[in-house]
BAFI-3210 file (N, C-alpha, C; in Angstrom, 3 decimals, decimal comma, padded with zeros to 6 digits):
// residues 267
n [1|2|3|4|5|6|7|8|9|10|11|12|13|14|15|16|17|18|19|20|21|22|23|24|25|26|27|28|29|30|31|32|33|34|35|36|37|38|39|40|41|42|43|44|45|46|47|48|49|50|51|52|53|54|55|56|57|58|59|60|61|62|63|64|65|66|67|68|69|70|71|72|73|74|75|76|77|78|79|80|81|82|83|84|85|86|87|88|89|90|91|92|93|94|95|96|97|98|99|100|101|102|103|104|105|106|107|108|109|110|111|112|113|114|115|116|117|118|119|120|121|122|123|124|125|126|127|128|129|130|131|132|133|134|135|136|137|138|139|140|141|142|143|144|145|146|147|148|149|150|151|152|153|154|155|156|157|158|159|160|161|162|163|164|165|166|167|168|169|170|171|172|173|174|175|176|177|178|179|180|181|182|183|184|185|186|187|188|189|190|191|192|193|194|195|196|197|198|199|200|201|202|203|204|205|206|207|208|209|210|211|212|213|214|215|216|217|218|219|220|221|222|223|224|225|226|227|228|229|230|231|232|233|234|235|236|237|238|239|240|241|242|243|244|245|246|247|248|249|250|251|252|253|254|255|256|257|258|259|260|261|262|263|264|265|266|267]
n.u [031,096|029,947|029,877|028,083|025,714|025,283|025,348|027,208|027,707|027,028|028,937|031,323|030,897|030,919|033,598|034,753|033,614|034,808|037,408|037,051|036,677|036,392|033,380|033,747|035,865|037,527|037,336|039,119|038,899|039,698|039,512|037,033|034,743|034,350|033,460|031,144|029,105|029,439|029,673|029,656|030,097|033,325|034,600|037,133|040,572|042,128|044,729|047,619|048,223|048,944|050,196|049,727|047,396|045,360|044,778|043,399|040,975|039,186|036,046|033,199|031,150|027,761|025,298|026,207|027,262|029,936|033,004|033,580|035,597|036,181|038,671|039,523|039,754|042,012|041,895|042,515|042,001|042,571|041,522|042,604|043,763|042,094|041,693|041,339|041,809|041,315|042,075|044,688|045,951|046,269|048,071|050,252|050,732|051,479|053,736|055,519|055,263|053,856|055,396|057,160|060,161|061,984|061,901|059,757|058,876|056,145|054,933|052,013|050,850|047,936|044,442|043,613|046,247|048,357|050,348|052,295|053,533|055,445|056,402|058,288|056,455|054,061|051,518|051,904|051,092|049,255|048,583|046,321|046,252|044,587|045,587|045,466|042,719|042,389|044,010|042,471|040,104|041,085|042,315|040,201|037,905|038,401|039,746|042,135|041,639|041,568|044,235|045,287|043,948|043,384|045,843|048,797|050,173|052,811|055,602|056,842|059,491|061,153|059,370|057,716|059,568|060,532|058,193|057,650|059,812|059,333|056,889|057,562|059,393|057,854|055,151|053,000|052,248|050,528|047,960|048,584|050,751|049,478|047,806|049,714|050,369|048,509|048,789|051,476|051,492|049,830|051,306|053,919|053,852|053,926|053,314|050,276|050,758|053,001|051,823|050,037|051,880|053,047|050,935|050,540|053,105|053,112|051,021|051,853|054,276|053,368|052,244|054,535|055,928|054,533|054,683|057,365|060,165|063,276|064,590|063,190|063,710|066,403|066,628|065,067|062,347|059,698|058,188|055,095|053,739|052,446|052,926|052,280|052,043|054,021|056,281|056,107|056,187|058,588|060,322|059,834|060,805|063,490|064,242|064,335|066,375|065,867|066,210|064,802|062,891|061,348|058,228|056,042|052,666|050,476|051,546|052,076|049,491|048,502|050,278|049,690|046,991|047,354|048,902|047,032|045,046|046,485|046,893|044,279|043,000|044,824|046,729]
n.v [-284,255|-283,638|-280,861|-280,586|-281,350|-279,375|-277,184|-275,619|-272,868|-271,914|-273,169|-272,088|-269,356|-269,400|-269,903|-267,616|-265,626|-266,288|-265,391|-262,765|-261,743|-259,351|-258,337|-258,219|-259,807|-261,966|-265,532|-268,562|-271,966|-275,441|-278,980|-281,404|-279,848|-279,048|-281,273|-283,498|-284,120|-282,090|-278,603|-276,731|-278,053|-278,352|-279,593|-281,234|-281,065|-282,504|-284,978|-284,893|-282,402|-279,093|-277,427|-274,694|-274,351|-274,980|-272,719|-271,087|-272,257|-272,089|-272,223|-270,154|-269,585|-269,221|-266,712|-265,532|-262,964|-262,362|-262,932|-266,142|-268,813|-272,069|-274,447|-276,614|-280,255|-282,901|-285,148|-288,433|-289,958|-292,365|-295,438|-297,806|-297,106|-295,354|-292,362|-289,959|-286,784|-284,533|-281,649|-282,541|-281,595|-278,922|-279,032|-280,050|-277,857|-275,967|-277,219|-277,546|-275,337|-273,046|-272,541|-274,631|-276,404|-279,143|-282,627|-284,570|-287,001|-287,348|-288,083|-288,218|-288,932|-290,347|-290,843|-291,682|-292,215|-290,385|-290,701|-288,882|-288,172|-285,645|-283,433|-280,778|-278,995|-280,090|-282,377|-285,522|-288,216|-290,051|-291,941|-293,506|-294,793|-296,740|-296,698|-295,583|-295,828|-298,584|-299,441|-298,571|-300,098|-302,773|-302,969|-302,588|-303,963|-306,612|-309,933|-309,153|-307,138|-308,135|-308,570|-306,037|-304,905|-302,587|-301,373|-299,715|-296,356|-296,527|-296,793|-299,216|-299,564|-301,472|-303,559|-302,253|-301,531|-304,035|-305,116|-303,385|-303,961|-306,691|-306,539|-304,988|-306,663|-308,906|-308,322|-309,718|-311,443|-310,154|-310,545|-312,768|-311,846|-310,000|-311,690|-313,068|-311,341|-311,821|-314,642|-314,846|-313,444|-315,079|-317,469|-316,800|-314,691|-311,173|-307,641|-305,646|-303,168|-303,657|-305,339|-303,567|-301,804|-303,538|-304,076|-301,514|-301,072|-303,110|-302,366|-299,806|-300,548|-302,100|-300,110|-298,597|-300,504|-300,533|-297,857|-297,210|-297,556|-298,743|-296,467|-294,338|-294,883|-294,299|-291,607|-290,249|-289,076|-286,730|-285,918|-285,135|-284,413|-284,540|-284,533|-287,632|-289,291|-288,267|-288,994|-291,822|-292,478|-291,334|-292,889|-295,348|-294,891|-294,318|-296,777|-298,261|-297,055|-294,822|-291,652|-288,661|-285,729|-283,672|-282,088|-280,072|-280,947|-279,316|-276,770|-276,837|-276,892|-274,450|-272,687|-273,327|-272,506|-269,784|-269,048|-269,497|-267,649|-265,232|-265,263|-265,273|-262,972|-261,070|-260,269]
n.w [-052,788|-050,323|-050,535|-052,615|-051,418|-049,472|-051,081|-053,516|-053,826|-051,307|-049,657|-050,707|-050,142|-047,365|-046,815|-047,921|-046,343|-043,935|-044,208|-044,574|-047,181|-049,823|-051,633|-054,382|-054,990|-057,171|-057,898|-058,206|-059,054|-058,759|-059,537|-058,405|-058,387|-060,926|-062,235|-063,968|-062,201|-060,462|-059,578|-061,857|-065,026|-066,217|-068,255|-070,336|-071,336|-074,054|-074,184|-076,326|-073,913|-073,429|-070,616|-070,353|-071,777|-070,097|-068,663|-070,404|-070,710|-068,641|-066,977|-066,520|-063,647|-063,668|-062,639|-060,255|-057,955|-058,045|-059,929|-060,748|-061,578|-062,972|-063,383|-066,148|-066,498|-067,510|-070,231|-071,400|-074,252|-075,439|-076,582|-075,592|-073,240|-071,541|-069,610|-066,925|-065,287|-062,560|-060,972|-060,417|-062,695|-062,138|-060,047|-061,465|-063,124|-061,182|-060,126|-062,277|-063,967|-066,394|-068,612|-068,855|-069,609|-071,075|-069,992|-067,873|-065,430|-063,525|-060,343|-058,537|-055,626|-053,965|-053,140|-055,641|-057,380|-059,636|-062,538|-064,649|-067,897|-068,943|-071,426|-072,444|-071,235|-071,979|-071,325|-072,164|-071,795|-069,279|-066,271|-064,026|-060,724|-058,394|-055,757|-053,073|-052,499|-052,748|-050,632|-048,468|-048,783|-048,802|-046,270|-044,577|-045,396|-046,034|-045,345|-044,335|-042,604|-040,044|-039,559|-039,253|-037,205|-034,614|-034,962|-034,003|-034,189|-034,664|-036,869|-039,228|-040,764|-042,013|-042,674|-044,503|-046,547|-047,425|-048,436|-050,557|-052,289|-052,831|-054,214|-056,459|-057,688|-058,299|-059,536|-060,610|-058,666|-056,984|-055,607|-054,094|-052,570|-050,928|-049,416|-048,019|-046,001|-044,022|-043,579|-042,828|-040,448|-038,878|-038,762|-038,074|-036,383|-035,435|-035,485|-035,598|-036,689|-038,296|-040,184|-041,384|-042,585|-044,396|-046,141|-047,177|-048,334|-050,257|-052,033|-052,869|-053,975|-056,144|-057,692|-058,305|-059,762|-062,126|-062,912|-063,203|-065,385|-066,764|-067,832|-066,620|-063,984|-063,856|-064,655|-062,855|-060,693|-060,405|-057,539|-056,287|-053,446|-050,038|-046,441|-044,797|-047,080|-048,744|-047,281|-047,332|-050,124|-050,820|-049,303|-050,540|-053,173|-052,546|-051,527|-053,841|-055,102|-056,735|-058,088|-056,710|-057,044|-054,913|-054,352|-052,502|-052,251|-051,517|-051,762|-054,502|-055,680|-054,805|-056,079|-058,726|-058,949|-058,457|-060,675|-062,687|-061,981|-062,297|-065,047|-066,103|-065,059|-065,629|-063,685]
ca.u [029,752|029,431|029,577|026,870|024,555|025,100|025,293|028,568|027,773|026,994|030,240|032,304|030,665|031,338|035,056|035,059|033,245|035,763|038,634|036,679|036,930|035,471|032,350|034,158|037,069|037,312|037,668|039,520|038,658|040,057|039,068|035,762|033,671|034,163|033,030|029,765|028,217|029,887|028,968|029,493|031,033|034,396|035,104|038,506|041,498|042,625|046,168|048,635|047,659|049,930|049,736|049,245|046,047|044,418|044,433|042,476|039,727|038,412|034,609|032,579|029,958|026,758|024,338|026,848|027,639|031,375|033,545|034,095|036,012|036,599|039,636|039,181|040,638|042,686|041,395|043,298|040,919|043,079|040,613|043,321|044,169|041,339|041,989|040,958|042,277|040,762|042,811|046,115|046,502|046,655|049,312|051,305|051,008|052,223|055,017|056,413|055,146|053,186|056,415|058,152|060,961|062,539|060,997|059,582|057,909|055,596|054,093|051,177|050,143|046,661|043,411|043,843|047,550|048,559|051,693|052,186|054,708|055,355|057,518|058,215|055,241|052,883|051,198|051,784|050,287|049,221|047,902|045,783|046,324|043,675|046,377|044,924|041,394|042,581|044,504|041,340|039,193|041,770|042,595|038,970|036,784|038,807|040,281|043,298|041,212|041,944|045,683|045,667|043,044|043,986|047,247|049,314|050,713|054,240|055,984|057,720|060,154|061,659|058,227|057,292|060,566|060,570|056,969|057,842|060,732|058,660|055,861|058,222|060,048|056,878|053,816|051,971|051,853|049,893|046,940|049,262|051,546|048,566|047,358|050,845|050,351|047,717|049,353|052,741|051,176|049,285|052,301|055,201|053,655|054,129|052,356|049,287|051,412|053,833|050,914|049,554|052,961|053,247|049,866|050,878|054,276|052,742|050,212|052,703|055,231|052,688|052,136|055,863|056,299|053,899|055,057|058,794|060,926|064,705|064,961|062,630|064,410|067,715|066,525|064,453|060,913|059,224|057,159|054,257|053,031|052,575|052,683|052,600|052,224|055,344|057,252|056,040|056,651|060,017|060,986|059,737|061,759|064,839|064,479|064,630|067,484|065,356|066,362|063,507|062,754|060,097|057,520|054,881|051,436|049,652|052,199|051,915|048,143|048,392|051,007|048,939|045,825|047,839|049,271|045,795|044,413|047,275|046,692|042,878|042,627|045,943|047,233]
ca.v [-284,764|-282,858|-279,518|-280,664|-281,434|-278,061|-276,165|-275,138|-271,433|-271,735|-273,575|-271,083|-268,111|-269,590|-269,740|-266,218|-264,867|-266,597|-264,604|-261,367|-261,396|-258,352|-258,907|-258,251|-260,625|-263,118|-266,834|-269,617|-273,274|-276,629|-280,227|-282,051|-278,867|-278,949|-282,557|-283,552|-284,119|-281,012|-277,319|-276,469|-278,928|-277,606|-280,350|-281,731|-280,822|-283,822|-285,176|-284,147|-281,162|-278,163|-276,910|-273,324|-274,358|-275,081|-271,369|-270,463|-273,022|-271,995|-272,026|-269,234|-270,036|-268,179|-266,372|-265,115|-261,551|-262,241|-263,726|-267,426|-269,675|-273,436|-274,946|-277,918|-281,384|-283,435|-286,475|-289,269|-290,675|-293,598|-296,533|-298,852|-296,600|-294,128|-291,860|-288,569|-286,176|-283,234|-281,120|-282,834|-280,742|-277,665|-279,339|-280,123|-276,483|-275,335|-277,893|-277,441|-274,026|-273,021|-272,473|-275,649|-277,006|-280,420|-283,751|-284,947|-288,023|-286,809|-288,975|-287,485|-289,945|-289,967|-291,871|-292,143|-291,678|-290,070|-290,653|-288,127|-287,954|-284,257|-283,069|-279,391|-278,369|-280,771|-283,677|-286,448|-289,349|-290,229|-293,152|-293,419|-296,009|-296,621|-297,205|-295,166|-296,415|-300,016|-299,623|-298,410|-301,239|-304,011|-302,988|-302,477|-304,777|-307,971|-310,735|-308,463|-306,222|-308,767|-308,444|-304,657|-304,424|-301,862|-301,067|-298,481|-295,415|-296,783|-297,210|-300,368|-299,257|-302,687|-304,267|-301,485|-301,616|-305,400|-305,303|-302,640|-304,720|-307,918|-306,200|-304,547|-307,815|-309,900|-307,713|-310,697|-312,147|-309,149|-311,100|-313,671|-311,038|-309,439|-312,729|-313,427|-310,476|-312,528|-315,952|-314,646|-313,052|-316,243|-318,519|-316,328|-313,552|-309,832|-306,656|-305,102|-302,050|-304,234|-305,823|-302,380|-301,297|-304,480|-303,820|-300,243|-301,276|-303,950|-301,604|-298,768|-301,255|-302,455|-298,869|-298,263|-301,499|-300,126|-296,507|-297,091|-298,448|-298,532|-295,091|-293,456|-295,147|-293,663|-290,159|-289,709|-288,802|-285,557|-286,374|-284,044|-285,044|-283,878|-285,314|-289,057|-289,843|-287,860|-289,821|-293,206|-292,606|-291,023|-294,086|-296,386|-294,570|-294,482|-298,220|-298,750|-296,223|-293,945|-290,235|-287,998|-284,293|-283,637|-280,810|-280,165|-280,964|-278,153|-275,622|-276,954|-276,483|-273,009|-272,023|-273,529|-271,626|-268,410|-268,849|-269,408|-266,366|-264,167|-265,279|-264,968|-261,597|-260,200|-259,697]
ca.w [-052,474|-049,195|-051,032|-053,438|-050,518|-048,837|-052,115|-053,764|-053,571|-049,851|-049,119|-051,110|-049,412|-045,967|-046,781|-048,199|-045,138|-042,863|-044,391|-044,778|-048,577|-050,382|-052,500|-055,783|-055,138|-058,054|-057,315|-059,145|-058,434|-059,540|-058,926|-058,717|-058,592|-062,364|-062,787|-064,471|-061,037|-059,597|-059,599|-063,286|-065,733|-066,861|-069,385|-070,326|-072,440|-074,464|-074,372|-075,568|-073,396|-072,901|-069,328|-070,522|-072,350|-068,984|-068,232|-071,357|-070,819|-067,404|-067,195|-065,569|-062,928|-063,884|-061,592|-059,011|-057,967|-058,256|-061,031|-060,278|-062,698|-062,643|-064,356|-066,729|-066,257|-068,701|-070,614|-072,312|-074,925|-076,041|-076,212|-074,875|-071,922|-071,242|-068,271|-066,672|-064,039|-062,188|-059,836|-060,568|-063,749|-061,489|-059,332|-062,479|-063,507|-060,105|-059,909|-063,424|-064,600|-067,700|-069,667|-068,519|-070,675|-070,673|-069,756|-066,468|-065,035|-062,284|-059,543|-057,588|-054,832|-053,372|-053,254|-057,012|-057,754|-061,049|-063,106|-065,894|-068,723|-069,400|-072,289|-072,868|-070,738|-072,520|-070,746|-073,287|-071,353|-067,832|-065,809|-062,675|-059,930|-057,249|-054,635|-051,790|-052,301|-052,523|-049,275|-047,558|-048,921|-048,400|-044,838|-043,788|-045,866|-046,400|-044,256|-043,770|-041,530|-038,773|-039,380|-038,900|-036,154|-033,487|-035,262|-033,423|-035,166|-034,853|-038,205|-039,347|-042,026|-042,663|-043,263|-045,673|-047,606|-047,975|-049,217|-051,804|-053,143|-053,262|-055,198|-057,684|-058,314|-058,766|-059,490|-060,973|-057,440|-056,134|-054,719|-053,178|-051,644|-049,946|-048,483|-047,167|-044,827|-043,013|-043,253|-042,124|-039,072|-038,179|-038,589|-037,543|-035,499|-035,993|-034,992|-036,534|-037,370|-039,352|-041,215|-042,102|-043,430|-045,492|-047,117|-047,824|-049,174|-051,398|-052,984|-053,457|-054,821|-057,389|-058,469|-058,818|-060,768|-063,378|-063,298|-063,467|-066,257|-066,520|-068,136|-065,601|-062,730|-063,908|-064,803|-061,661|-060,630|-059,681|-056,608|-055,783|-052,324|-048,738|-045,232|-044,715|-048,426|-049,208|-046,571|-047,805|-051,504|-050,825|-048,790|-051,569|-054,240|-052,006|-051,425|-055,190|-055,604|-057,786|-057,703|-056,542|-056,781|-054,156|-054,287|-051,629|-053,037|-051,188|-052,380|-055,952|-056,096|-054,586|-057,158|-059,962|-058,917|-058,572|-062,080|-063,451|-061,663|-062,899|-066,496|-066,437|-064,693|-065,984|-062,450]
c.u [029,129|029,041|028,304|025,618|024,254|024,832|026,663|028,703|027,804|028,335|031,303|032,144|031,095|032,840|035,436|034,731|034,279|037,048|038,330|036,924|035,935|034,531|032,766|035,425|036,790|037,835|038,048|039,474|039,183|039,467|037,651|034,569|033,373|033,742|031,569|028,763|028,580|029,031|028,619|030,531|032,048|035,031|036,553|039,274|042,117|044,152|046,455|048,124|048,764|049,373|049,178|047,816|044,977|043,895|043,370|041,113|038,909|036,967|034,039|031,358|028,900|025,938|024,929|027,230|029,129|031,795|034,186|034,393|036,451|037,507|039,213|040,142|041,347|042,163|042,363|042,308|041,378|042,175|041,288|043,740|043,432|041,611|041,564|041,615|041,565|041,450|044,302|046,754|046,975|047,924|050,487|051,713|051,847|053,601|056,013|056,399|054,529|054,178|057,528|058,878|061,527|061,456|060,912|058,597|057,437|054,686|053,352|050,372|048,821|045,696|043,489|045,145|047,650|050,041|051,572|053,548|054,565|056,614|057,336|056,935|053,959|052,703|050,930|050,848|050,242|048,440|047,487|045,853|045,494|044,335|045,778|043,574|041,490|043,100|043,352|040,430|039,832|041,951|041,338|037,901|037,146|039,313|041,469|042,918|041,554|043,434|046,088|044,792|043,817|045,469|047,649|049,915|052,194|054,523|056,846|058,377|060,600|060,537|057,763|058,269|060,612|059,343|057,053|058,692|060,049|057,635|056,470|058,838|059,057|055,467|052,694|051,471|051,078|048,912|047,556|050,074|050,664|048,109|048,473|050,925|049,623|048,370|050,673|052,495|050,664|050,370|053,576|055,067|053,920|053,013|051,371|049,889|052,283|052,969|050,389|050,620|053,233|052,169|050,175|052,049|053,971|051,995|051,016|053,738|054,623|052,542|053,476|056,324|055,729|054,411|056,506|059,244|062,395|065,106|064,452|063,344|065,761|067,599|065,843|062,990|060,686|058,038|056,409|053,368|053,281|052,428|053,128|052,831|053,594|056,424|057,284|056,597|058,141|060,810|060,973|060,728|063,196|065,212|064,887|065,752|067,068|065,503|064,998|063,698|061,394|059,538|056,284|053,595|050,559|050,234|052,012|050,536|047,933|049,093|050,265|047,721|046,246|048,240|048,033|045,109|045,149|047,038|045,264|042,550|043,772|046,536|048,735]
c.v [-283,972|-281,451|-279,512|-280,695|-280,078|-276,980|-275,550|-273,651|-271,144|-272,065|-272,533|-269,803|-268,217|-269,423|-268,276|-265,334|-265,058|-265,783|-263,136|-260,881|-260,347|-258,985|-259,013|-259,078|-261,809|-264,401|-267,810|-270,951|-274,367|-277,852|-280,615|-281,108|-278,711|-280,245|-282,490|-283,495|-283,022|-279,763|-276,941|-277,313|-278,094|-278,364|-280,780|-281,170|-282,169|-283,840|-285,346|-282,753|-280,267|-277,531|-275,496|-273,293|-274,487|-273,703|-270,739|-271,132|-273,021|-271,630|-271,113|-269,874|-268,934|-267,880|-265,945|-263,641|-261,326|-263,151|-264,992|-268,301|-271,042|-273,943|-276,320|-279,003|-281,768|-284,844|-287,150|-290,207|-291,898|-294,761|-297,641|-298,402|-295,302|-293,673|-290,408|-288,092|-284,848|-282,777|-281,341|-281,995|-279,402|-277,867|-279,453|-278,722|-275,790|-275,926|-277,623|-276,065|-274,114|-273,033|-273,487|-276,143|-278,316|-281,450|-284,051|-286,096|-287,626|-287,829|-288,129|-288,506|-289,412|-291,124|-292,518|-291,503|-291,450|-290,112|-289,989|-288,014|-286,564|-283,919|-281,635|-278,696|-278,989|-282,130|-284,639|-287,607|-289,347|-291,490|-292,971|-294,783|-295,817|-297,076|-296,850|-295,782|-297,913|-300,289|-299,541|-299,632|-302,522|-304,083|-302,939|-303,507|-306,206|-308,703|-310,049|-307,431|-306,796|-308,580|-307,055|-304,081|-303,786|-301,564|-299,740|-297,613|-295,656|-297,298|-298,471|-300,267|-300,518|-303,470|-303,567|-301,678|-303,012|-305,677|-304,577|-303,447|-305,976|-307,629|-305,761|-305,723|-308,815|-309,330|-308,679|-311,465|-311,240|-309,748|-312,034|-312,907|-310,427|-310,494|-313,158|-312,542|-311,177|-313,847|-315,828|-314,272|-314,240|-317,259|-318,057|-315,131|-312,234|-308,905|-306,234|-303,942|-302,553|-304,734|-304,659|-301,849|-302,231|-304,318|-302,554|-300,407|-302,107|-303,136|-300,486|-299,403|-301,666|-301,236|-298,504|-299,237|-301,122|-298,772|-296,339|-298,028|-298,082|-297,079|-294,135|-293,638|-294,437|-292,136|-289,492|-289,339|-287,467|-285,996|-285,162|-284,631|-284,259|-284,899|-286,755|-289,680|-289,473|-288,732|-291,241|-293,361|-292,281|-292,234|-295,201|-296,134|-294,743|-295,959|-298,813|-297,965|-295,371|-292,495|-289,533|-286,497|-284,112|-282,222|-280,996|-280,020|-279,750|-276,886|-275,641|-276,496|-274,995|-272,231|-272,155|-272,618|-270,168|-268,095|-268,679|-268,071|-265,207|-264,093|-264,839|-263,507|-260,597|-259,488|-259,421]
c.w [-051,334|-049,650|-051,868|-052,572|-049,888|-049,866|-052,289|-053,442|-052,070|-049,218|-049,449|-050,293|-047,950|-045,827|-046,993|-046,995|-044,028|-042,978|-044,666|-046,191|-049,081|-051,405|-053,962|-056,017|-056,063|-057,419|-058,428|-058,410|-059,352|-058,856|-059,291|-058,775|-060,080|-063,031|-063,246|-063,334|-060,056|-059,726|-061,041|-064,020|-066,500|-068,024|-069,228|-071,513|-072,786|-074,544|-075,870|-075,203|-072,842|-071,632|-069,453|-071,052|-071,268|-068,606|-069,122|-071,395|-069,528|-067,722|-066,119|-064,917|-063,050|-062,626|-060,274|-059,087|-058,193|-059,413|-060,461|-061,490|-062,173|-063,758|-064,894|-066,275|-067,536|-068,953|-071,579|-072,996|-075,695|-075,631|-075,410|-073,476|-071,605|-069,804|-068,156|-065,383|-063,831|-060,903|-059,979|-061,672|-063,165|-060,670|-060,296|-062,921|-062,446|-059,900|-061,025|-064,083|-065,980|-068,852|-069,418|-069,761|-070,164|-070,413|-068,271|-066,358|-063,645|-061,622|-058,513|-056,799|-054,290|-053,392|-054,619|-057,491|-059,256|-061,393|-064,469|-066,579|-069,338|-070,201|-072,778|-072,443|-071,249|-071,853|-071,901|-072,951|-069,823|-067,497|-064,360|-061,995|-058,666|-055,952|-053,286|-051,491|-052,043|-051,119|-048,277|-047,587|-048,388|-046,888|-043,976|-044,146|-046,256|-045,159|-043,581|-042,719|-040,160|-038,483|-038,894|-037,789|-035,003|-033,698|-034,643|-034,522|-035,451|-036,261|-038,141|-040,718|-042,749|-043,323|-044,532|-046,829|-048,231|-048,826|-050,556|-052,778|-053,685|-054,354|-056,522|-058,423|-058,889|-058,712|-059,847|-059,751|-056,480|-055,135|-053,682|-052,135|-050,565|-048,936|-047,547|-045,915|-043,686|-042,601|-042,494|-040,668|-038,265|-037,832|-037,884|-036,611|-036,189|-035,561|-036,067|-037,321|-038,518|-040,506|-042,049|-043,059|-044,605|-046,556|-047,904|-048,784|-050,407|-052,451|-053,642|-054,375|-056,156|-058,298|-059,099|-059,892|-062,127|-063,859|-063,693|-064,571|-066,061|-066,742|-067,064|-064,267|-062,693|-063,894|-063,615|-061,830|-059,925|-058,836|-056,055|-054,694|-051,049|-047,612|-045,315|-046,092|-048,986|-048,566|-047,131|-049,216|-051,608|-050,345|-049,830|-052,702|-053,766|-051,906|-052,762|-055,858|-056,800|-057,327|-057,690|-056,336|-056,151|-054,070|-053,423|-052,432|-052,779|-051,820|-053,897|-056,403|-055,875|-055,700|-058,479|-060,047|-059,078|-060,010|-062,949|-063,233|-062,332|-064,405|-066,870|-066,193|-064,900|-064,756|-062,529]
res [x|x|x|x|x|x|x|x|x|x|x|x|x|x|x|x|x|x|x|x|x|x|x|x|x|x|x|x|x|x|x|x|x|x|x|x|x|x|x|x|x|x|x|x|x|x|x|x|x|x|x|x|x|x|x|x|x|x|x|x|x|x|x|x|x|x|x|x|x|x|x|x|x|x|x|x|x|x|x|x|x|x|x|x|x|x|x|x|x|x|x|x|x|x|x|x|x|x|x|x|x|x|x|x|x|x|x|x|x|x|x|x|x|x|x|x|x|x|x|x|x|x|x|x|x|x|x|x|x|x|x|x|x|x|x|x|x|x|x|x|x|x|x|x|x|x|x|x|x|x|x|x|x|x|x|x|x|x|x|x|x|x|x|x|x|x|x|x|x|x|x|x|x|x|x|x|x|x|x|x|x|x|x|x|x|x|x|x|x|x|x|x|x|x|x|x|x|x|x|x|x|x|x|x|x|x|x|x|x|x|x|x|x|x|x|x|x|x|x|x|x|x|x|x|x|x|x|x|x|x|x|x|x|x|x|x|x|x|x|x|x|x|x|x|x|x|x|x|x|x|x|x|x|x|x|x|x|x|x|x|x|x|x|x|x|x|x]
***
C-alpha cells in the first residue's frame, strides 16, 4: 500500500540507487506487487501447481528501461476451500527447490500463515490462517487489550506452552480460551507479559490444531520462519513433540528469487 502511494517504479529505483545497481540490471519481484491492486497483476497458477511452473509464468512490467518481472501467486479454486498466496510460493521454491522430490508439509507463519501440502515438487493443497492479524486485533481492539497493557518484553514460556496445549486439545473452545486470559488475570493475578503469551499460544495452538493430523505430527513439519515467529512456532511444535525441519524465511525467499532469476535469464 505504501509503495502504491509513492509509485512502485519510484520505490524500486530508490532501492537500486542505494546499491549502485547498473541501469541494465534485471529485477525479479514476488509478493503483493503482483496483486490486482499492485503494480502489474501477475495472476495465479492453479493447484495442483508445480513449483517449477512459477518460473515460466513471470509477468513483465511494461514501460521501463530495464527488464522487471513479477512472479505469479498460487490459487486454490476449490469452492469448499478457496485460497490464494502471493510471495509464499517463492519461499516454497527456495525452501524445497524446483526439482523437489518426496512429500512435505510446510508451515510458513506470518500475518496470514500458510500451510502447504507439497508432493514431488507440486503444491497439492494449502490453507491460510489469519493468526498474526488476529493476534494484533485481539490484543489491541478487544477487552484483552487491558490484560496486555504495558506488557514487558519478558517471555513467559510456561504460559505460552500451556495455552498451545489447551487450544490443540479443545479448539472448539477458542472464544472461551481467549476470554479466560482476562478472567484468570482478574481472579488469580498474573503479568501482562504472561497474558500476551497466553493469547499468542492460544491462537498458534488453534492454527496447529487445524494444520496437524496424526500422520503429519509423526512425519514432521518444514517450518519456514525467521526471528521471533521462528522461536514461537518451534516452541509450539516442540511442546507437541512434532519433529521440525527449520528454514530461515528470509533465506528461503532470496533463494527462490535467485532460482527464478537463473531460470528466466539463463544465468
